[in-house]
N, C-alpha and C positions, 0 to 999 in steps of 0.2 A: 387862650388866644385872644388877641385884640382885633378890632375892626381893620386896622392897618394890614394885618396878615391876610384877611379875606381879600382886601383890595389888591394886595401884592399878587395873589394868585389869580384873581379874576379880571383885574384891570380896573382902571378908574374912569373909564368912559361913562358918561351919563347922557342919555337921550333927553333933550329938552324941547319944549314947544313955547312959542311966544303967547302971551295972554290974549292977543287979538286974533290969533289963528282960529279957524273954525274947528268945531268938534270933528267934522269930517276929516280935516287935515290931521288932527290928533289921532283919530282912529287909524288912518292910513299909516302914520308913523309907528303906532303901536304894532301894527301888523308887519310892517317892513323890518322893524328891529326884533320882532318876536318877543316882546316884553309886555308886562301888565300895567305899567304906569310910566308917566312922563313927568319930569320936573318942569313946572311952569316958570320960565325965566326969560326976560327980555334980552339979557346979555350973556346967558349961559354960565354966569358966575354967582348971581344972587337969586335966592329962591323967593318966588312970589306965591307959589302954591304947588299943588300936585294934582294930577288928574289920572284916575285909574279906570280900568275896564268897568269896574263896579259903578263908578260915577256915571259913565256913559250909559250903562244899562238902566240905571235908575232914572236918568233923565229921559231916555227913550220910552220907558214905561209910563212916565208922567205926562209927557207932551207929544210923544210920537216922533215921526221922522223929521219934523221941523227942528228938532234938537240938533241935528247935524249942521245946520247953518248958523247956530249960535256961536259966539266967541267962547273959547276955552275958559276965560275968566268967569263966565256965568256958572260953570259947573265945578270948577276946581275947588279943592279944599284949601282954604287960605291959611289956616293955622296948621302948619306942617311940623310934625315931630321930627327931630333930626338926631344924629349921633355924631361923635367925634372919632377920629382914627384911634385914639387911645382907649376908647370904651371897650369893655370886655364883652365877648360874644354872649355869655350867659345873661348879661344885663339886657342885651338886645332881645334875646328870646323872651325874657320876662315882659319887656315893654311891648313887643309885638303881640304877645298873648293877651296882656291886660287891656290894651287899647284896640285890639282887633285890627291891626294894620299889617300890611304885607311888604311895605317898602319904607326904608328909612334913608333919606339923603344924608350923606356924610359931609360935614362942614369943618373947616379949620378954625383956628382961634379967632380969625377975623370974620367968620360967618360966610366964607367963600366956599362954594360947592366944590368938593374934591372927589366925590364918588357917590355910589348908592349901593345899599345892601338890601337884598330881598330875603323873604322867608326861605326861599329855595337855597340861597347862598348859606344861610345859617344852618339849615338842615344838612346840607352837603358837608359843611365843616364838622358838624356834630357826628355824622356818620363816620367821617374819616378819623376823628378822635377815638370813637368807640372801636373801630377796626384796629387802630394802633394799640390801644389798651389790650385788646384781645390777643394780638400778636405777642405783646410783652408777657401776658399771663401764660400763654402757651409755651413760650420760651422758658419762663421760670419753672413751670411744671416739668418740662422736658429736661432742663439742665440743672435746676436748683439754683440758678443765678438770675 
């Protein structure tokens, strides 16, 4: 399966935050949406960075509560790994494992944000694949076809 298939089943909505928003605003957005990362984008279409719960925790550990008043741009990861709708899911799994990342924004050929895939989305997809394969094997053993 390809990334486009995951987006088709989960939707293409992406929660974003402006780079000048405060970390406290980003944390509130993470909580409101029940997600682990926000794409940093001034226009909702072009990626300037990504900020995750992990980034927030690291900054809080380093500088304390004052981190919440800082702009998101100070904490975000500016070099964001992305994927495309035509990329294979097994390629995503390898990239997420190798680079220790949990979220991959999806961009089209012009670099415009069209979705996001999390490690949870990838695992859910893989479990569904395995369940389907198991059903096929059971059917084969049962009927010989």
